[in-house]
C-alpha positions as CSV (number, residue, x, y, z in Angstrom):
1,X,114.9,115.0,104.1
2,X,118.5,114.3,104.6
3,X,121.9,115.6,103.4
4,X,123.2,113.5,100.5
5,X,126.1,112.2,102.5
6,X,123.7,109.9,104.4
7,X,123.0,107.9,101.3
8,X,126.4,108.3,99.7
9,X,128.8,107.9,102.7
10,X,127.0,106.9,105.9
11,X,125.2,103.9,104.5
12,X,126.6,101.3,102.1
13,X,123.1,99.8,101.6
14,X,121.1,102.8,100.4
15,X,120.4,101.0,97.1
16,X,118.5,98.4,99.1
17,X,116.0,100.8,100.5
18,X,114.4,104.2,99.7
19,X,114.3,107.5,101.6
20,X,110.7,107.0,102.6
21,X,111.5,103.5,104.0
22,X,114.4,104.9,105.9
23,X,112.8,108.2,107.1
24,X,109.0,108.0,106.5
25,X,108.2,105.0,108.7
26,X,108.4,107.2,111.8
27,X,106.0,109.8,110.3
28,X,103.6,107.2,109.1
29,X,103.4,105.8,112.6
30,X,103.0,109.3,114.1
31,X,100.1,110.0,111.7
32,X,98.3,106.8,112.7
33,X,98.6,107.9,116.3
34,X,97.5,111.5,115.6
35,X,94.5,110.4,113.5
36,X,93.6,107.4,115.6
37,X,92.8,105.7,112.3
38,X,94.3,103.1,110.0
39,X,95.6,103.9,106.5
40,X,93.6,102.5,103.6
41,X,95.3,103.7,100.4
42,X,98.4,105.3,99.1
43,X,99.5,107.3,96.0
44,X,103.2,107.8,95.7
45,X,105.5,109.7,93.4
46,X,109.2,109.4,93.2
47,X,112.2,110.7,91.2
48,X,115.6,109.0,90.5
49,X,118.6,110.7,89.0
50,X,121.2,112.3,91.4
51,X,121.9,109.1,93.4
52,X,121.6,106.9,90.3
53,X,124.3,109.0,88.6
54,X,126.5,108.3,91.7
55,X,126.0,104.5,91.3
56,X,123.3,104.2,93.9
57,X,120.1,102.7,92.4
58,X,117.4,104.2,94.6
59,X,115.1,107.2,94.7
60,X,116.3,110.7,95.3
61,X,113.0,111.7,96.8
62,X,109.5,110.3,97.3
63,X,106.2,111.9,98.1
64,X,103.3,109.8,99.3
65,X,99.8,110.7,99.9
66,X,98.1,108.4,102.4
67,X,94.3,108.3,103.0
68,X,92.9,106.9,106.3
69,X,89.7,105.1,107.3
70,X,88.4,108.3,109.0
71,X,88.9,110.3,105.7
72,X,92.0,112.1,107.1
73,X,94.9,112.2,104.8
74,X,98.6,113.1,105.0
75,X,101.5,113.8,102.6
76,X,104.8,112.4,103.6
77,X,108.0,113.5,101.7
78,X,111.4,112.0,102.1
79,X,114.6,112.9,100.2
80,X,118.3,112.0,100.3
81,X,119.7,114.8,98.2
82,X,119.9,117.9,100.3
83,X,123.3,119.5,99.8
84,X,126.0,118.5,102.3
85,X,126.3,122.2,103.4
86,X,122.8,122.0,104.9
87,X,123.2,122.9,108.6
88,X,121.7,119.7,110.0
89,X,121.6,116.0,108.8
90,X,117.8,116.1,108.6
91,X,115.3,118.7,107.7
92,X,112.0,117.7,109.2
93,X,108.7,119.2,110.2
94,X,105.2,118.0,111.0
95,X,102.1,120.1,110.3
96,X,98.6,118.9,111.1
97,X,95.7,121.0,110.0
98,X,92.4,120.1,111.7
99,X,88.8,121.4,111.6
100,X,89.4,123.7,114.6
101,X,93.1,124.5,114.5
102,X,96.6,123.3,113.6
103,X,100.0,122.3,115.0
104,X,103.4,122.9,113.4
105,X,106.5,121.3,114.8
106,X,109.9,122.1,113.2
107,X,112.0,119.1,114.1
108,X,115.0,120.5,112.3
109,X,115.6,123.5,114.6
110,X,114.2,122.1,117.9
111,X,114.3,125.7,119.2
112,X,118.1,125.7,119.6
113,X,120.5,127.4,117.4
114,X,124.3,127.3,117.8
115,X,127.1,129.0,116.0
116,X,130.9,128.9,116.1
117,X,133.5,130.5,113.9
118,X,133.3,127.4,111.7
119,X,129.6,126.5,111.5
120,X,126.0,127.3,112.2
121,X,123.8,124.4,113.3
122,X,120.7,123.3,115.1
123,X,121.7,120.7,117.7
124,X,119.3,117.8,117.9
125,X,118.7,117.6,121.7
126,X,115.0,116.4,121.7
127,X,115.9,112.9,120.4
128,X,119.0,112.3,122.3
129,X,121.3,114.5,124.5
130,X,123.7,113.7,127.2
131,X,122.7,115.6,130.3
132,X,124.7,115.1,133.6
133,X,126.4,112.0,132.1
134,X,123.2,110.3,131.1
135,X,121.4,110.0,127.8
136,X,118.0,111.8,127.7
137,X,115.4,112.5,125.1
138,X,112.6,110.9,123.0
139,X,114.7,108.0,121.7
140,X,115.8,107.1,125.2
141,X,112.2,107.3,126.5
142,X,111.0,104.9,123.7
143,X,113.6,102.4,124.7
144,X,112.8,102.8,128.4
145,X,109.1,102.2,127.7
146,X,110.0,99.0,125.8
147,X,112.3,97.8,128.7
148,X,109.6,98.6,131.2
149,X,107.1,96.5,129.3
150,X,109.6,93.5,129.4
151,X,110.4,94.0,133.1
152,X,106.7,94.5,134.1
153,X,105.4,91.9,131.6
154,X,103.0,94.4,130.0
155,X,102.3,95.3,126.4
156,X,104.6,98.1,125.1
157,X,102.9,101.3,123.9
158,X,104.2,100.6,120.4
159,X,103.3,97.1,119.4
160,X,104.2,94.6,116.7
161,X,100.8,95.5,115.1
162,X,102.0,99.1,114.8
163,X,105.1,98.0,113.1
164,X,103.0,95.8,110.8
165,X,100.7,98.7,109.8
166,X,103.7,100.9,109.0
167,X,105.2,98.2,106.9
168,X,101.9,97.7,105.1
169,X,101.9,101.4,104.1
170,X,105.5,101.2,102.9
171,X,104.5,98.2,100.8
172,X,101.7,100.2,99.3
173,X,104.1,103.1,98.6
174,X,106.5,100.6,96.8
175,X,103.6,99.2,94.8
176,X,102.4,102.7,93.9
177,X,105.8,103.7,92.7
178,X,105.9,100.7,90.4
179,X,102.3,100.8,89.2
180,X,102.0,104.6,88.9
181,X,98.6,104.5,90.5
182,X,96.8,104.4,93.8
183,X,97.3,101.2,95.8
184,X,95.3,99.8,98.7
185,X,97.0,99.2,102.0
186,X,96.7,95.5,102.8
187,X,94.5,95.2,105.9
188,X,94.7,92.8,108.7
189,X,92.9,93.0,112.1
190,X,94.8,93.1,115.3
191,X,93.6,89.6,116.2
192,X,95.0,88.2,113.0
193,X,98.3,89.8,113.8
194,X,98.7,88.1,117.2
């Protein structure tokens, strides 16, 4: 979920994508990793109105339910119409409920709160933060892993197949929004993707 200024001011191409394509791809990839399973079908719902009224022909919000081969399922929501007064650009959390426990990670707050006389915010330091003159955080580590794979001539942890699988889910989301029904995720084996 993001503040509306992302779609109305930050990007001039919001009408060429959707909030789930822009935001949900990361969550889809994360769920594949958590579940250690491939997605097989999708049912998506979406609403248009706020952005359309501002001349941006895309969805305000999308909710997609994704079923995996191992019978696990997830719900992914993405929206671009949070009010601009929201204290962070993105409101995000992940909750996984399993047969023997659960995990909840609030990615909006990241355990840090900061206030001044002018604003209250939750600085995003887990993804990127400058520490002692160097960028640190999850985003930097992902890039480092990719560069290490190039330098050491090894396969990166996140492969082209992973990107293909996320894209296949997003394709099923798009087809579900159009058809109004459940859509199969187009499958391909890892060897076919090479």
